[in-house]
mmCIF file of the N, C-alpha and C atoms, coordinates in Angstrom:
data_MODEL
# 
_entry.id   MODEL 
# 
loop_
_atom_site.group_PDB 
_atom_site.id 
_atom_site.type_symbol 
_atom_site.label_atom_id 
_atom_site.label_alt_id 
_atom_site.label_comp_id 
_atom_site.label_asym_id 
_atom_site.label_entity_id 
_atom_site.label_seq_id 
_atom_site.pdbx_PDB_ins_code 
_atom_site.Cartn_x 
_atom_site.Cartn_y 
_atom_site.Cartn_z 
_atom_site.occupancy 
_atom_site.B_iso_or_equiv 
_atom_site.pdbx_formal_charge 
_atom_site.auth_seq_id 
_atom_site.auth_comp_id 
_atom_site.auth_asym_id 
_atom_site.auth_atom_id 
_atom_site.pdbx_PDB_model_num 
ATOM 1   N N  . MET A 1 1  ? 0.842   -1.187 0.000  1.00 0.00 ? 1  MET A N  1 
ATOM 2   C CA . MET A 1 1  ? 0.000   0.000  0.000  1.00 0.00 ? 1  MET A CA 1 
ATOM 3   C C  . MET A 1 1  ? 0.887   1.251  0.000  1.00 0.00 ? 1  MET A C  1 
ATOM 4   N N  . ARG A 1 2  ? 0.438   2.249  -0.699 1.00 0.00 ? 2  ARG A N  1 
ATOM 5   C CA . ARG A 1 2  ? 1.182   3.518  -0.742 1.00 0.00 ? 2  ARG A CA 1 
ATOM 6   C C  . ARG A 1 2  ? 0.983   4.282  0.561  1.00 0.00 ? 2  ARG A C  1 
ATOM 7   N N  . ASP A 1 3  ? 1.925   5.187  0.814  1.00 0.00 ? 3  ASP A N  1 
ATOM 8   C CA . ASP A 1 3  ? 1.849   5.995  2.033  1.00 0.00 ? 3  ASP A CA 1 
ATOM 9   C C  . ASP A 1 3  ? 0.577   6.828  2.096  1.00 0.00 ? 3  ASP A C  1 
ATOM 10  N N  . ASP A 1 4  ? 0.156   7.396  0.964  1.00 0.00 ? 4  ASP A N  1 
ATOM 11  C CA . ASP A 1 4  ? -1.059  8.213  0.970  1.00 0.00 ? 4  ASP A CA 1 
ATOM 12  C C  . ASP A 1 4  ? -2.298  7.378  1.241  1.00 0.00 ? 4  ASP A C  1 
ATOM 13  N N  . GLU A 1 5  ? -2.291  6.126  0.800  1.00 0.00 ? 5  GLU A N  1 
ATOM 14  C CA . GLU A 1 5  ? -3.416  5.236  1.094  1.00 0.00 ? 5  GLU A CA 1 
ATOM 15  C C  . GLU A 1 5  ? -3.445  4.871  2.581  1.00 0.00 ? 5  GLU A C  1 
ATOM 16  N N  . LEU A 1 6  ? -2.273  4.643  3.127  1.00 0.00 ? 6  LEU A N  1 
ATOM 17  C CA . LEU A 1 6  ? -2.183  4.351  4.568  1.00 0.00 ? 6  LEU A CA 1 
ATOM 18  C C  . LEU A 1 6  ? -2.625  5.554  5.388  1.00 0.00 ? 6  LEU A C  1 
ATOM 19  N N  . ASP A 1 7  ? -2.219  6.751  4.959  1.00 0.00 ? 7  ASP A N  1 
ATOM 20  C CA . ASP A 1 7  ? -2.643  7.976  5.648  1.00 0.00 ? 7  ASP A CA 1 
ATOM 21  C C  . ASP A 1 7  ? -4.154  8.111  5.621  1.00 0.00 ? 7  ASP A C  1 
ATOM 22  N N  . GLU A 1 8  ? -4.749  7.841  4.451  1.00 0.00 ? 8  GLU A N  1 
ATOM 23  C CA . GLU A 1 8  ? -6.205  7.942  4.338  1.00 0.00 ? 8  GLU A CA 1 
ATOM 24  C C  . GLU A 1 8  ? -6.895  6.923  5.232  1.00 0.00 ? 8  GLU A C  1 
ATOM 25  N N  . LEU A 1 9  ? -6.394  5.705  5.265  1.00 0.00 ? 9  LEU A N  1 
ATOM 26  C CA . LEU A 1 9  ? -6.974  4.683  6.137  1.00 0.00 ? 9  LEU A CA 1 
ATOM 27  C C  . LEU A 1 9  ? -6.866  5.098  7.602  1.00 0.00 ? 9  LEU A C  1 
ATOM 28  N N  . GLY A 1 10 ? -5.744  5.696  7.968  1.00 0.00 ? 10 GLY A N  1 
ATOM 29  C CA . GLY A 1 10 ? -5.574  6.180  9.340  1.00 0.00 ? 10 GLY A CA 1 
ATOM 30  C C  . GLY A 1 10 ? -6.555  7.284  9.672  1.00 0.00 ? 10 GLY A C  1 
ATOM 31  N N  . GLU A 1 11 ? -6.775  8.194  8.718  1.00 0.00 ? 11 GLU A N  1 
ATOM 32  C CA . GLU A 1 11 ? -7.738  9.280  8.932  1.00 0.00 ? 11 GLU A CA 1 
ATOM 33  C C  . GLU A 1 11 ? -9.154  8.737  9.068  1.00 0.00 ? 11 GLU A C  1 
ATOM 34  N N  . ILE A 1 12 ? -9.471  7.744  8.244  1.00 0.00 ? 12 ILE A N  1 
ATOM 35  C CA . ILE A 1 12 ? -10.807 7.134  8.332  1.00 0.00 ? 12 ILE A CA 1 
ATOM 36  C C  . ILE A 1 12 ? -10.984 6.458  9.689  1.00 0.00 ? 12 ILE A C  1 
ATOM 37  N N  . ALA A 1 13 ? -9.988  5.694  10.110 1.00 0.00 ? 13 ALA A N  1 
ATOM 38  C CA . ALA A 1 13 ? -10.056 5.013  11.409 1.00 0.00 ? 13 ALA A CA 1 
ATOM 39  C C  . ALA A 1 13 ? -10.188 6.021  12.541 1.00 0.00 ? 13 ALA A C  1 
ATOM 40  N N  . ASP A 1 14 ? -9.419  7.101  12.460 1.00 0.00 ? 14 ASP A N  1 
ATOM 41  C CA . ASP A 1 14 ? -9.510  8.146  13.490 1.00 0.00 ? 14 ASP A CA 1 
ATOM 42  C C  . ASP A 1 14 ? -10.891 8.785  13.500 1.00 0.00 ? 14 ASP A C  1 
ATOM 43  N N  . GLY A 1 15 ? -11.439 9.039  12.322 1.00 0.00 ? 15 GLY A N  1 
ATOM 44  C CA . GLY A 1 15 ? -12.774 9.627  12.238 1.00 0.00 ? 15 GLY A CA 1 
ATOM 45  C C  . GLY A 1 15 ? -13.827 8.724  12.844 1.00 0.00 ? 15 GLY A C  1 
ATOM 46  N N  . LEU A 1 16 ? -13.744 7.441  12.545 1.00 0.00 ? 16 LEU A N  1 
ATOM 47  C CA . LEU A 1 16 ? -14.721 6.503  13.111 1.00 0.00 ? 16 LEU A CA 1 
ATOM 48  C C  . LEU A 1 16 ? -14.565 6.373  14.620 1.00 0.00 ? 16 LEU A C  1 
ATOM 49  N N  . ALA A 1 17 ? -13.330 6.379  15.098 1.00 0.00 ? 17 ALA A N  1 
ATOM 50  C CA . ALA A 1 17 ? -13.098 6.340  16.544 1.00 0.00 ? 17 ALA A CA 1 
ATOM 51  C C  . ALA A 1 17 ? -13.685 7.585  17.208 1.00 0.00 ? 17 ALA A C  1 
ATOM 52  N N  . SER A 1 18 ? -13.604 8.721  16.541 1.00 0.00 ? 18 SER A N  1 
ATOM 53  C CA . SER A 1 18 ? -14.195 9.954  17.072 1.00 0.00 ? 18 SER A CA 1 
ATOM 54  C C  . SER A 1 18 ? -15.713 9.841  17.168 1.00 0.00 ? 18 SER A C  1 
ATOM 55  N N  . VAL A 1 19 ? -16.327 9.221  16.170 1.00 0.00 ? 19 VAL A N  1 
ATOM 56  C CA . VAL A 1 19 ? -17.783 9.018  16.201 1.00 0.00 ? 19 VAL A CA 1 
ATOM 57  C C  . VAL A 1 19 ? -18.164 8.173  17.411 1.00 0.00 ? 19 VAL A C  1 
ATOM 58  N N  . VAL A 1 20 ? -17.426 7.107  17.649 1.00 0.00 ? 20 VAL A N  1 
ATOM 59  C CA . VAL A 1 20 ? -17.698 6.241  18.802 1.00 0.00 ? 20 VAL A CA 1 
ATOM 60  C C  . VAL A 1 20 ? -17.571 7.030  20.101 1.00 0.00 ? 20 VAL A C  1 
ATOM 61  N N  . ALA A 1 21 ? -16.517 7.815  20.221 1.00 0.00 ? 21 ALA A N  1 
ATOM 62  C CA . ALA A 1 21 ? -16.303 8.603  21.431 1.00 0.00 ? 21 ALA A CA 1 
ATOM 63  C C  . ALA A 1 21 ? -17.416 9.622  21.636 1.00 0.00 ? 21 ALA A C  1 
ATOM 64  N N  . LEU A 1 22 ? -17.838 10.259 20.558 1.00 0.00 ? 22 LEU A N  1 
ATOM 65  C CA . LEU A 1 22 ? -18.932 11.230 20.659 1.00 0.00 ? 22 LEU A CA 1 
ATOM 66  C C  . LEU A 1 22 ? -20.237 10.569 21.069 1.00 0.00 ? 22 LEU A C  1 
ATOM 67  N N  . ARG A 1 23 ? -20.524 9.389  20.521 1.00 0.00 ? 23 ARG A N  1 
ATOM 68  C CA . ARG A 1 23 ? -21.746 8.667  20.908 1.00 0.00 ? 23 ARG A CA 1 
ATOM 69  C C  . ARG A 1 23 ? -21.723 8.313  22.390 1.00 0.00 ? 23 ARG A C  1 
ATOM 70  N N  . ARG A 1 24 ? -20.584 7.850  22.865 1.00 0.00 ? 24 ARG A N  1 
ATOM 71  C CA . ARG A 1 24 ? -20.474 7.501  24.288 1.00 0.00 ? 24 ARG A CA 1 
ATOM 72  C C  . ARG A 1 24 ? -20.699 8.729  25.159 1.00 0.00 ? 24 ARG A C  1 
ATOM 73  N N  . ARG A 1 25 ? -20.101 9.837  24.760 1.00 0.00 ? 25 ARG A N  1 
ATOM 74  C CA . ARG A 1 25 ? -20.261 11.078 25.542 1.00 0.00 ? 25 ARG A CA 1 
ATOM 75  C C  . ARG A 1 25 ? -21.700 11.555 25.498 1.00 0.00 ? 25 ARG A C  1 
ATOM 76  N N  . ALA A 1 26 ? -22.330 11.476 24.331 1.00 0.00 ? 26 ALA A N  1 
ATOM 77  C CA . ALA A 1 26 ? -23.733 11.872 24.215 1.00 0.00 ? 26 ALA A CA 1 
ATOM 78  C C  . ALA A 1 26 ? -24.611 10.996 25.105 1.00 0.00 ? 26 ALA A C  1 
ATOM 79  N N  . ASP A 1 27 ? -24.338 9.701  25.147 1.00 0.00 ? 27 ASP A N  1 
ATOM 80  C CA . ASP A 1 27 ? -25.111 8.801  26.020 1.00 0.00 ? 27 ASP A CA 1 
ATOM 81  C C  . ASP A 1 27 ? -24.921 9.172  27.486 1.00 0.00 ? 27 ASP A C  1 
ATOM 82  N N  . GLN A 1 28 ? -23.689 9.497  27.871 1.00 0.00 ? 28 GLN A N  1 
ATOM 83  C CA . GLN A 1 28 ? -23.429 9.908  29.251 1.00 0.00 ? 28 GLN A CA 1 
ATOM 84  C C  . GLN A 1 28 ? -24.187 11.184 29.590 1.00 0.00 ? 28 GLN A C  1 
ATOM 85  N N  . MET A 1 29 ? -24.185 12.130 28.674 1.00 0.00 ? 29 MET A N  1 
ATOM 86  C CA . MET A 1 29 ? -24.886 13.393 28.909 1.00 0.00 ? 29 MET A CA 1 
ATOM 87  C C  . MET A 1 29 ? -26.395 13.166 28.987 1.00 0.00 ? 29 MET A C  1 
ATOM 88  N N  . GLU A 1 30 ? -26.918 12.310 28.112 1.00 0.00 ? 30 GLU A N  1 
ATOM 89  C CA . GLU A 1 30 ? -28.349 12.014 28.144 1.00 0.00 ? 30 GLU A CA 1 
ATOM 90  C C  . GLU A 1 30 ? -28.720 11.386 29.482 1.00 0.00 ? 30 GLU A C  1 
ATOM 91  N N  . THR A 1 31 ? -27.945 10.427 29.924 1.00 0.00 ? 31 THR A N  1 
ATOM 92  C CA . THR A 1 31 ? -28.206 9.760  31.199 1.00 0.00 ? 31 THR A CA 1 
ATOM 93  C C  . THR A 1 31 ? -28.251 10.774 32.338 1.00 0.00 ? 31 THR A C  1 
ATOM 94  N N  . LEU A 1 32 ? -27.258 11.627 32.389 1.00 0.00 ? 32 LEU A N  1 
ATOM 95  C CA . LEU A 1 32 ? -27.189 12.646 33.432 1.00 0.00 ? 32 LEU A CA 1 
ATOM 96  C C  . LEU A 1 32 ? -28.397 13.573 33.402 1.00 0.00 ? 32 LEU A C  1 
ATOM 97  N N  . HIS A 1 33 ? -28.733 14.075 32.237 1.00 0.00 ? 33 HIS A N  1 
ATOM 98  C CA . HIS A 1 33 ? -29.772 15.090 32.155 1.00 0.00 ? 33 HIS A CA 1 
ATOM 99  C C  . HIS A 1 33 ? -31.182 14.512 32.240 1.00 0.00 ? 33 HIS A C  1 
ATOM 100 N N  . VAL A 1 34 ? -31.362 13.267 31.814 1.00 0.00 ? 34 VAL A N  1 
ATOM 101 C CA . VAL A 1 34 ? -32.661 12.625 32.026 1.00 0.00 ? 34 VAL A CA 1 
ATOM 102 C C  . VAL A 1 34 ? -32.879 12.437 33.523 1.00 0.00 ? 34 VAL A C  1 
ATOM 103 N N  . GLU A 1 35 ? -31.851 12.003 34.223 1.00 0.00 ? 35 GLU A N  1 
ATOM 104 C CA . GLU A 1 35 ? -31.983 11.839 35.674 1.00 0.00 ? 35 GLU A CA 1 
ATOM 105 C C  . GLU A 1 35 ? -32.281 13.180 36.340 1.00 0.00 ? 35 GLU A C  1 
ATOM 106 N N  . ARG A 1 36 ? -31.580 14.219 35.960 1.00 0.00 ? 36 ARG A N  1 
ATOM 107 C CA . ARG A 1 36 ? -31.831 15.549 36.540 1.00 0.00 ? 36 ARG A CA 1 
ATOM 108 C C  . ARG A 1 36 ? -33.270 15.991 36.282 1.00 0.00 ? 36 ARG A C  1 
ATOM 109 N N  . ALA A 1 37 ? -33.738 15.775 35.059 1.00 0.00 ? 37 ALA A N  1 
ATOM 110 C CA . ALA A 1 37 ? -35.104 16.180 34.714 1.00 0.00 ? 37 ALA A CA 1 
ATOM 111 C C  . ALA A 1 37 ? -36.125 15.410 35.542 1.00 0.00 ? 37 ALA A C  1 
ATOM 112 N N  . MET A 1 38 ? -35.926 14.109 35.669 1.00 0.00 ? 38 MET A N  1 
ATOM 113 C CA . MET A 1 38 ? -36.887 13.300 36.416 1.00 0.00 ? 38 MET A CA 1 
ATOM 114 C C  . MET A 1 38 ? -36.857 13.653 37.902 1.00 0.00 ? 38 MET A C  1 
ATOM 115 N N  . ARG A 1 39 ? -35.684 13.924 38.442 1.00 0.00 ? 39 ARG A N  1 
ATOM 116 C CA . ARG A 1 39 ? -35.603 14.346 39.847 1.00 0.00 ? 39 ARG A CA 1 
ATOM 117 C C  . ARG A 1 39 ? -36.276 15.704 40.048 1.00 0.00 ? 39 ARG A C  1 
ATOM 118 N N  . ALA A 1 40 ? -36.283 16.526 39.002 1.00 0.00 ? 40 ALA A N  1 
ATOM 119 C CA . ALA A 1 40 ? -36.907 17.849 39.080 1.00 0.00 ? 40 ALA A CA 1 
ATOM 120 C C  . ALA A 1 40 ? -38.413 17.797 38.834 1.00 0.00 ? 40 ALA A C  1 
ATOM 121 N N  . GLY A 1 41 ? -38.940 16.594 38.585 1.00 0.00 ? 41 GLY A N  1 
ATOM 122 C CA . GLY A 1 41 ? -40.380 16.449 38.439 1.00 0.00 ? 41 GLY A CA 1 
ATOM 123 C C  . GLY A 1 41 ? -40.906 16.435 37.010 1.00 0.00 ? 41 GLY A C  1 
ATOM 124 N N  . TRP A 1 42 ? -40.026 16.386 36.028 1.00 0.00 ? 42 TRP A N  1 
ATOM 125 C CA . TRP A 1 42 ? -40.492 16.323 34.644 1.00 0.00 ? 42 TRP A CA 1 
ATOM 126 C C  . TRP A 1 42 ? -41.201 14.998 34.403 1.00 0.00 ? 42 TRP A C  1 
ATOM 127 N N  . THR A 1 43 ? -42.081 14.991 33.450 1.00 0.00 ? 43 THR A N  1 
ATOM 128 C CA . THR A 1 43 ? -42.764 13.759 33.043 1.00 0.00 ? 43 THR A CA 1 
ATOM 129 C C  . THR A 1 43 ? -41.954 13.093 31.935 1.00 0.00 ? 43 THR A C  1 
ATOM 130 N N  . TRP A 1 44 ? -42.282 11.808 31.703 1.00 0.00 ? 44 TRP A N  1 
ATOM 131 C CA . TRP A 1 44 ? -41.647 11.095 30.595 1.00 0.00 ? 44 TRP A CA 1 
ATOM 132 C C  . TRP A 1 44 ? -41.925 11.824 29.277 1.00 0.00 ? 44 TRP A C  1 
ATOM 133 N N  . SER A 1 45 ? -43.131 12.333 29.134 1.00 0.00 ? 45 SER A N  1 
ATOM 134 C CA . SER A 1 45 ? -43.491 13.032 27.895 1.00 0.00 ? 45 SER A CA 1 
ATOM 135 C C  . SER A 1 45 ? -42.661 14.298 27.696 1.00 0.00 ? 45 SER A C  1 
ATOM 136 N N  . GLN A 1 46 ? -42.428 15.038 28.769 1.00 0.00 ? 46 GLN A N  1 
ATOM 137 C CA . GLN A 1 46 ? -41.618 16.253 28.659 1.00 0.00 ? 46 GLN A CA 1 
ATOM 138 C C  . GLN A 1 46 ? -40.171 15.926 28.281 1.00 0.00 ? 46 GLN A C  1 
ATOM 139 N N  . VAL A 1 47 ? -39.627 14.906 28.914 1.00 0.00 ? 47 VAL A N  1 
ATOM 140 C CA . VAL A 1 47 ? -38.254 14.499 28.604 1.00 0.00 ? 47 VAL A CA 1 
ATOM 141 C C  . VAL A 1 47 ? -38.181 14.024 27.149 1.00 0.00 ? 47 VAL A C  1 
ATOM 142 N N  . ALA A 1 48 ? -39.145 13.208 26.758 1.00 0.00 ? 48 ALA A N  1 
ATOM 143 C CA . ALA A 1 48 ? -39.160 12.690 25.389 1.00 0.00 ? 48 ALA A CA 1 
ATOM 144 C C  . ALA A 1 48 ? -39.241 13.819 24.367 1.00 0.00 ? 48 ALA A C  1 
ATOM 145 N N  . GLU A 1 49 ? -40.101 14.776 24.619 1.00 0.00 ? 49 GLU A N  1 
ATOM 146 C CA . GLU A 1 49 ? -40.234 15.906 23.686 1.00 0.00 ? 49 GLU A CA 1 
ATOM 147 C C  . GLU A 1 49 ? -38.920 16.673 23.581 1.00 0.00 ? 49 GLU A C  1 
ATOM 148 N N  . ALA A 1 50 ? -38.265 16.893 24.704 1.00 0.00 ? 50 ALA A N  1 
ATOM 149 C CA . ALA A 1 50 ? -36.993 17.620 24.698 1.00 0.00 ? 50 ALA A CA 1 
ATOM 150 C C  . ALA A 1 50 ? -35.915 16.862 23.919 1.00 0.00 ? 50 ALA A C  1 
ATOM 151 N N  . LEU A 1 51 ? -35.968 15.530 23.968 1.00 0.00 ? 51 LEU A N  1 
ATOM 152 C CA . LEU A 1 51 ? -34.982 14.704 23.271 1.00 0.00 ? 51 LEU A CA 1 
ATOM 153 C C  . LEU A 1 51 ? -35.379 14.385 21.831 1.00 0.00 ? 51 LEU A C  1 
ATOM 154 N N  . GLY A 1 52 ? -36.627 14.660 21.484 1.00 0.00 ? 52 GLY A N  1 
ATOM 155 C CA . GLY A 1 52 ? -37.081 14.374 20.133 1.00 0.00 ? 52 GLY A CA 1 
ATOM 156 C C  . GLY A 1 52 ? -37.334 12.902 19.872 1.00 0.00 ? 52 GLY A C  1 
ATOM 157 N N  . VAL A 1 53 ? -37.759 12.194 20.924 1.00 0.00 ? 53 VAL A N  1 
ATOM 158 C CA . VAL A 1 53 ? -38.072 10.769 20.810 1.00 0.00 ? 53 VAL A CA 1 
ATOM 159 C C  . VAL A 1 53 ? -39.435 10.512 21.450 1.00 0.00 ? 53 VAL A C  1 
ATOM 160 N N  . THR A 1 54 ? -39.864 9.263  21.458 1.00 0.00 ? 54 THR A N  1 
ATOM 161 C CA . THR A 1 54 ? -41.147 8.944  22.090 1.00 0.00 ? 54 THR A CA 1 
ATOM 162 C C  . THR A 1 54 ? -40.981 8.752  23.586 1.00 0.00 ? 54 THR A C  1 
ATOM 163 N N  . ARG A 1 55 ? -42.088 8.919  24.288 1.00 0.00 ? 55 ARG A N  1 
ATOM 164 C CA . ARG A 1 55 ? -42.116 8.681  25.734 1.00 0.00 ? 55 ARG A CA 1 
ATOM 165 C C  . ARG A 1 55 ? -41.694 7.244  26.037 1.00 0.00 ? 55 ARG A C  1 
ATOM 166 N N  . GLN A 1 56 ? -42.186 6.321  25.221 1.00 0.00 ? 56 GLN A N  1 
ATOM 167 C CA . GLN A 1 56 ? -41.867 4.907  25.425 1.00 0.00 ? 56 GLN A CA 1 
ATOM 168 C C  . GLN A 1 56 ? -40.367 4.650  25.261 1.00 0.00 ? 56 GLN A C  1 
ATOM 169 N N  . ALA A 1 57 ? -39.746 5.315  24.292 1.00 0.00 ? 57 ALA A N  1 
ATOM 170 C CA . ALA A 1 57 ? -38.308 5.114  24.061 1.00 0.00 ? 57 ALA A CA 1 
ATOM 171 C C  . ALA A 1 57 ? -37.496 5.583  25.265 1.00 0.00 ? 57 ALA A C  1 
ATOM 172 N N  . VAL A 1 58 ? -37.854 6.732  25.808 1.00 0.00 ? 58 VAL A N  1 
ATOM 173 C CA . VAL A 1 58 ? -37.136 7.254  26.978 1.00 0.00 ? 58 VAL A CA 1 
ATOM 174 C C  . VAL A 1 58 ? -37.347 6.329  28.168 1.00 0.00 ? 58 VAL A C  1 
ATOM 175 N N  . HIS A 1 59 ? -38.567 5.907  28.368 1.00 0.00 ? 59 HIS A N  1 
ATOM 176 C CA . HIS A 1 59 ? -38.885 5.029  29.494 1.00 0.00 ? 59 HIS A CA 1 
ATOM 177 C C  . HIS A 1 59 ? -38.103 3.721  29.387 1.00 0.00 ? 59 HIS A C  1 
ATOM 178 N N  . MET A 1 60 ? -38.121 3.107  28.215 1.00 0.00 ? 60 MET A N  1 
ATOM 179 C CA . MET A 1 60 ? -37.422 1.831  28.028 1.00 0.00 ? 60 MET A CA 1 
ATOM 180 C C  . MET A 1 60 ? -35.920 1.978  28.274 1.00 0.00 ? 60 MET A C  1 
ATOM 181 N N  . LYS A 1 61 ? -35.354 3.092  27.859 1.00 0.00 ? 61 LYS A N  1 
ATOM 182 C CA . LYS A 1 61 ? -33.913 3.281  27.970 1.00 0.00 ? 61 LYS A CA 1 
ATOM 183 C C  . LYS A 1 61 ? -33.478 3.631  29.389 1.00 0.00 ? 61 LYS A C  1 
ATOM 184 N N  . HIS A 1 62 ? -34.316 4.361  30.136 1.00 0.00 ? 62 HIS A N  1 
ATOM 185 C CA . HIS A 1 62 ? -33.840 4.944  31.392 1.00 0.00 ? 62 HIS A CA 1 
ATOM 186 C C  . HIS A 1 62 ? -34.547 4.476  32.669 1.00 0.00 ? 62 HIS A C  1 
ATOM 187 N N  . ALA A 1 63 ? -35.733 3.925  32.591 1.00 0.00 ? 63 ALA A N  1 
ATOM 188 C CA . ALA A 1 63 ? -36.522 3.645  33.803 1.00 0.00 ? 63 ALA A CA 1 
ATOM 189 C C  . ALA A 1 63 ? -35.799 2.731  34.785 1.00 0.00 ? 63 ALA A C  1 
ATOM 190 N N  . LYS A 1 64 ? -35.264 1.633  34.310 1.00 0.00 ? 64 LYS A N  1 
ATOM 191 C CA . LYS A 1 64 ? -34.630 0.672  35.221 1.00 0.00 ? 64 LYS A CA 1 
ATOM 192 C C  . LYS A 1 64 ? -33.483 1.327  35.987 1.00 0.00 ? 64 LYS A C  1 
ATOM 193 N N  . ARG A 1 65 ? -32.621 2.054  35.285 1.00 0.00 ? 65 ARG A N  1 
ATOM 194 C CA . ARG A 1 65 ? -31.483 2.684  35.945 1.00 0.00 ? 65 ARG A CA 1 
ATOM 195 C C  . ARG A 1 65 ? -31.940 3.759  36.920 1.00 0.00 ? 65 ARG A C  1 
ATOM 196 N N  . LEU A 1 66 ? -32.968 4.516  36.549 1.00 0.00 ? 66 LEU A N  1 
ATOM 197 C CA . LEU A 1 66 ? -33.465 5.559  37.439 1.00 0.00 ? 66 LEU A CA 1 
ATOM 198 C C  . LEU A 1 66 ? -34.021 4.971  38.731 1.00 0.00 ? 66 LEU A C  1 
ATOM 199 N N  . ILE A 1 67 ? -34.716 3.874  38.613 1.00 0.00 ? 67 ILE A N  1 
ATOM 200 C CA . ILE A 1 67 ? -35.230 3.187  39.805 1.00 0.00 ? 67 ILE A CA 1 
ATOM 201 C C  . ILE A 1 67 ? -34.064 2.710  40.668 1.00 0.00 ? 67 ILE A C  1 
ATOM 202 N N  . GLU A 1 68 ? -33.026 2.156  40.025 1.00 0.00 ? 68 GLU A N  1 
ATOM 203 C CA . GLU A 1 68 ? -31.855 1.659  40.756 1.00 0.00 ? 68 GLU A CA 1 
ATOM 204 C C  . GLU A 1 68 ? -31.138 2.759  41.533 1.00 0.00 ? 68 GLU A C  1 
ATOM 205 N N  . VAL A 1 69 ? -31.168 3.987  41.011 1.00 0.00 ? 69 VAL A N  1 
ATOM 206 C CA . VAL A 1 69 ? -30.481 5.090  41.715 1.00 0.00 ? 69 VAL A CA 1 
ATOM 207 C C  . VAL A 1 69 ? -31.431 5.870  42.615 1.00 0.00 ? 69 VAL A C  1 
ATOM 208 N N  . GLY A 1 70 ? -32.660 5.370  42.778 1.00 0.00 ? 70 GLY A N  1 
ATOM 209 C CA . GLY A 1 70 ? -33.568 5.943  43.755 1.00 0.00 ? 70 GLY A CA 1 
ATOM 210 C C  . GLY A 1 70 ? -34.426 7.097  43.294 1.00 0.00 ? 70 GLY A C  1 
ATOM 211 N N  . VAL A 1 71 ? -34.590 7.256  41.986 1.00 0.00 ? 71 VAL A N  1 
ATOM 212 C CA . VAL A 1 71 ? -35.478 8.318  41.501 1.00 0.00 ? 71 VAL A CA 1 
ATOM 213 C C  . VAL A 1 71 ? -36.918 7.851  41.616 1.00 0.00 ? 71 VAL A C  1 
ATOM 214 N N  . ASP A 1 72 ? -37.766 8.658  42.216 1.00 0.00 ? 72 ASP A N  1 
ATOM 215 C CA . ASP A 1 72 ? -39.192 8.340  42.373 1.00 0.00 ? 72 ASP A CA 1 
ATOM 216 C C  . ASP A 1 72 ? -39.896 8.552  41.032 1.00 0.00 ? 72 ASP A C  1 
ATOM 217 N N  . LEU A 1 73 ? -40.366 7.462  40.442 1.00 0.00 ? 73 LEU A N  1 
ATOM 218 C CA . LEU A 1 73 ? -41.002 7.556  39.131 1.00 0.00 ? 73 LEU A CA 1 
ATOM 219 C C  . LEU A 1 73 ? -42.514 7.370  39.192 1.00 0.00 ? 73 LEU A C  1 
ATOM 220 N N  . ARG A 1 74 ? -43.079 7.509  40.382 1.00 0.00 ? 74 ARG A N  1 
ATOM 221 C CA . ARG A 1 74 ? -44.532 7.423  40.466 1.00 0.00 ? 74 ARG A CA 1 
ATOM 222 C C  . ARG A 1 74 ? -45.168 8.485  39.587 1.00 0.00 ? 74 ARG A C  1 
ATOM 223 N N  . ARG A 1 75 ? -46.412 8.280  39.258 1.00 0.00 ? 75 ARG A N  1 
ATOM 224 C CA . ARG A 1 75 ? -47.140 9.207  38.383 1.00 0.00 ? 75 ARG A CA 1 
ATOM 225 C C  . ARG A 1 75 ? -46.938 10.650 38.857 1.00 0.00 ? 75 ARG A C  1 
ATOM 226 N N  . ARG A 1 76 ? -46.656 11.512 37.929 1.00 0.00 ? 76 ARG A N  1 
ATOM 227 C CA . ARG A 1 76 ? -46.346 12.907 38.249 1.00 0.00 ? 76 ARG A CA 1 
ATOM 228 C C  . ARG A 1 76 ? -47.451 13.820 37.730 1.00 0.00 ? 76 ARG A C  1 
ATOM 229 N N  . ASN A 1 77 ? -47.697 14.870 38.461 1.00 0.00 ? 77 ASN A N  1 
ATOM 230 C CA . ASN A 1 77 ? -48.673 15.882 38.049 1.00 0.00 ? 77 ASN A CA 1 
ATOM 231 C C  . ASN A 1 77 ? -47.962 17.197 37.881 1.00 0.00 ? 77 ASN A C  1 
ATOM 232 N N  . VAL A 1 78 ? -47.299 17.355 36.763 1.00 0.00 ? 78 VAL A N  1 
ATOM 233 C CA . VAL A 1 78 ? -46.531 18.588 36.522 1.00 0.00 ? 78 VAL A CA 1 
ATOM 234 C C  . VAL A 1 78 ? -47.273 19.427 35.506 1.00 0.00 ? 78 VAL A C  1 
# 
């Protein structure tokens, strides 16, 4: 392989590694801020709207962990 081809492959690999790192960071930020919102009394619907997803998607992704860390998820009247 030529040096320029190797350089391009390295750039592609670096770019893909950056995508992975960004996704992980975005997931960490989502986890943090969903928990903050729920502790502040937001509803699943409010969180979902803010994230641009369905209420069910947010619930499926976060409910178990929120319960494990002690967030009260009983029906909310906000």
